N, C-alpha and C positions, 0 to 999 in steps of 0.2 A: 504495499499499499504506500503510496506516495506520500510525502510529508507536506507536499503542496495542494492546496485544494484546486480542483480543475485539472490537475496534472495526472493523468492516468498511466499506470507503468506499462509501457509497450515492450521494453525490451530490459526489464527489471532494474537491475543495479547501474548499468550502464546510463540507462537515460537518466536516472537520479543523479548520478555523478556529473553529467554534462548540465543538468539543470542547477545543480549546486555549483559548479564552476562559474555559469555564466551569473549566477546572482552574486557571488563572490566577487567577481570583478566589476559588476555593477555597483556594487556597494562600495569597493575600493576606490572607485572613479568618484562617486559621491562623497566619500570621506576626504578625498584629496581637495575638493573644492571647498569643504566646510573648514578643513584645516588653513586652507589658504586665507579664509576671510578671517579666522579668528586666532591662528597662530603665526608667531614669527618664525624667523629662519631657525632659530634655537629650538622650535618646538614648543615654547611657552606661550601661554596666552599674551597678546600684545596688551598694551594700556587700554586701548579702546575695546579690544575683544573681552578684556576682563570686567569692564564697566558694563557692556552689553549683556554679557553672561549672568553678572550680578543683577541686573534688572530683570532678566527673564527668569532667572531662578526664583525669584521673590514673586513675580506677576504669574507664573506657572505653576507656583508652590510645589518646587522640586523637594524641598524639605519639611513641607507641612502636609497635613492631611488634606484631602479633596472631598471629605465626606460633607455632605449638606442634606437636611431633611427633604429638601425640594429635589426631586429626581432630575429636573432639568438643570439646575443649578450644579448639581454633583456632574452630571455628563458633561457640562461645560468646562468644569474645573479638571475634569479626568482628561479631556480633550487637550487643554493648555498643558498638564503634566506631560501627556504623550511627547508633545513637541519638543519639550525641554529635555526629556529623557533620551529623545532621538538625537538631538545636538550633541549632549554628553556622549553617546554612543559614537558618533561620527569623529568627534575630537578624542575619544579614548579617554575620557576622564570620569572620575566618579563625583557623584552629588557632594559627598563629602569633602571633596577637594576645592570646591567652590563656597564653601561656608564663610570663608574669611574674606572674600572679595567684597569691598564696600562699592554700593550704588554711588552714582552720579549725583551730586547733591546740586543745588543750583549755583554752578559756578560761574 
């Protein structure tokens, strides 16, 4: 059985390996672009990247619960959180690594 919905096993493991390889390459290209946007040549967050990540971390509730008694609000907050977790994944950083970042204040 395929790990990917809608992809039926035709030749078993071979097809699965091809699908896995294509998805890995696609994600690697995506990650490259995310990293180019947020990381400097040294692989660390740039000053501006850190400020944006700090803002998104709080807005998307990376380190807070997304629970709300209203189902629609809860779904909205989960959607926001999914976005920041994807960015963290593409940058290969953990949400705990960005807790210390300070948001941009009215500078």
